[in-house]
C-alpha positions, -999 to 999 in steps of 0.1 A, spaced: -111 86 -468 -75 74 -493 -55 98 -510 -29 96 -535 -9 120 -553 -14 135 -587 16 147 -604 21 168 -638 0 201 -648 -26 181 -675 -35 158 -648 -39 182 -618 -58 204 -638 -82 173 -655 -87 168 -616 -97 203 -605 -117 200 -631 -138 172 -618 -158 168 -584 -129 147 -566 -120 161 -535 -81 177 -538 -69 182 -500 -36 206 -510 -17 212 -541 23 216 -539 40 239 -559 76 243 -570 91 277 -557 96 297 -586 75 280 -607 47 305 -612 43 305 -651 20 292 -677 -6 266 -666 6 269 -629 -9 299 -624 -41 287 -640 -41 258 -617 -33 282 -587 -60 304 -600 -85 273 -601 -70 261 -566 -79 294 -547 -119 299 -564 -120 260 -545 -103 271 -516 -78 249 -522 -47 246 -501 -17 259 -522 22 252 -508 51 263 -525 80 234 -519 114 230 -531 122 205 -560 130 174 -538 102 173 -518 78 174 -553 104 147 -564 98 127 -535 58 131 -537 56 123 -574 77 87 -568 97 90 -601 67 107 -625 76 138 -640 56 167 -620 67 194 -642 69 215 -606 34 206 -593 16 177 -573 -18 175 -559 -26 156 -533 -66 139 -540 -89 113 -530 -82 81 -543 -95 70 -580 -130 61 -574 -137 27 -595 -173 27 -612 -189 -13 -623 -201 -27 -654 -237 -12 -651 -224 25 -649 -206 17 -683 -238 5 -700 -258 30 -686 -232 59 -699 -237 46 -734 -274 45 -731 -270 81 -718 -249 90 -751 -278 70 -768 -247 51 -783 -242 13 -789 -218 6 -759 -180 3 -772 -162 -11 -739 -122 -18 -738 -114 -54 -720 -80 -56 -707 -67 -90 -700 -34 -86 -679 -20 -50 -687 11 -51 -662 24 -18 -673 7 17 -658 25 33 -688 7 10 -710 -26 13 -691 -25 53 -693 -16 55 -727 -45 32 -736 -70 51 -712 -58 85 -732 -69 71 -766 -101 55 -754 -113 87 -739 -102 104 -773 -120 72 -793 -155 77 -770 -149 48 -755 -176 46 -722 -156 24 -702 -128 0 -693 -122 -30 -677 -97 -45 -661 -89 -78 -638 -82 -70 -597 -51 -93 -597 -24 -94 -623 -32 -58 -640 -18 -22 -634 -40 -1 -611 -49 38 -614 -18 53 -596 1 82 -601 18 69 -632 -16 60 -648 -26 97 -640 7 110 -657 6 87 -691 -32 93 -697 -25 130 -696 -54 130 -669 -81 112 -692 -84 90 -666 -107 115 -646 -133 112 -675 -127 73 -681 -150 47 -662 -125 21 -650 -138 -12 -637 -122 -39 -619 -136 -73 -620 -126 -106 -604 -131 -128 -636 -130 -114 -667 -147 -145 -686 -178 -141 -661 -179 -107 -671 -175 -112 -709 -206 -137 -704 -228 -110 -688 -218 -89 -713 -227 -112 -745 -263 -115 -724 -264 -82 -725 -260 -81 -766 -223 -71 -772 -200 -87 -795 -166 -99 -778 -137 -91 -799 -101 -102 -790 -69 -91 -806 -53 -123 -814 -25 -130 -843 -48 -165 -851 -75 -141 -860 -87 -126 -893 -74 -95 -902 -92 -66 -887 -98 -45 -916 -122 -74 -926 -144 -76 -899 -176 -56 -892 -176 -37 -857 -208 -22 -863 -232 -21 -832 -224 -31 -794 -187 -39 -791 -164 -48 -766 -128 -50 -776 -101 -75 -759 -63 -66 -751 -42 -86 -741 -9 -87 -725 22 -80 -744 43 -110 -736 13 -138 -733 -17 -122 -753 -51 -129 -742 -55 -160 -719 -64 -192 -734 -100 -191 -714 -109 -158 -727 -99 -164 -762 -123 -193 -761 -151 -169 -748 -145 -142 -782 -168 -143 -805 -143 -130 -831 -106 -127 -830 -88 -103 -851 -51 -92 -858 -31 -67 -871 -8 -74 -902 26 -74 -891 49 -65 -922 82 -57 -908 107 -76 -891 93 -72 -855 61 -93 -846 39 -71 -824 31 -40 -818 32 -23 -781 -3 -31 -763 -15 2 -759 -4 9 -802 -28 -21 -807 -55 -10 -792 -53 22 -802 -52 10 -841 -83 -17 -832 -104 12 -813 -103 39 -844 -118 11 -866 -146 8 -842 -149 41 -845 -146 46 -884 -171 18 -888 -195 36 -865 -187 74 -870 -171 73 -905 
C-alpha cells in the first residue's frame, strides 16, 4: 500500500475521523496541548503509534507545509470515479452538483477549492490526470482536511466526461469572461461548473462543450479573480438558487 504524509492539526484530525489507515503519528516534543492532546487520545483509541520527534524531523516530513507540531503517515488518498459522485447525489436525494477543474495546477488553489466545495455541498470534483495538481500534502493542508470528505475523480479526458454527464442530464456551466453575467443565469437542477486555470482559463474545446458560459463582473482595475475565489462565488450562487 502507498503512503503519504499529512501535516497540520486539522488535516490530521480529519484523517483520524475516517476509515483511512494511519500508520504512525509524529508529534513535536513538548507540543502536547490543545488539539494535539485530542489527536493523541484518538490515536490511542485506534492503537496508532505516536512518536515524539524534534521540529527538524517534522519539517523534513512536511516538505514545507506548516505542520503545527504534527504529521501523520497515512495510506494514499483514494480517488473515486464519476459514478461514485452521481451515486452520492442519489443517496442524498439531491440533483448532482459537480465541479470540473480544467488545469488547476497550484495545489494551494486545489485545496482551497475543495474546502469551499465541501462547505457548499458539492458531491464531487473532477480533475484531469495530466496538467493538474493532484491530492498531496499541500492540498490536505490548504483544504483544512476537507479533502477527506470530498470525492475527487481523475479522468483521462475532460471533454469525454462532460459528454457523459450531459447524457445523464447535467447542465454544464463554464466560467469565462466571454459569458453572461452569472447572476442572470439559472443554475437550478443538475449542475456541473467548469473552472479553468488562472492563466489560460478553460480550454477552447471544453468551452465549446459547455451549455452556458458565465462571467463574474470585474469592476476594479484587476481583470481576474484567483481561481478558488471565482469557484467560491459560482458555487454559492448554485447553493443560493437551489437551497435559498
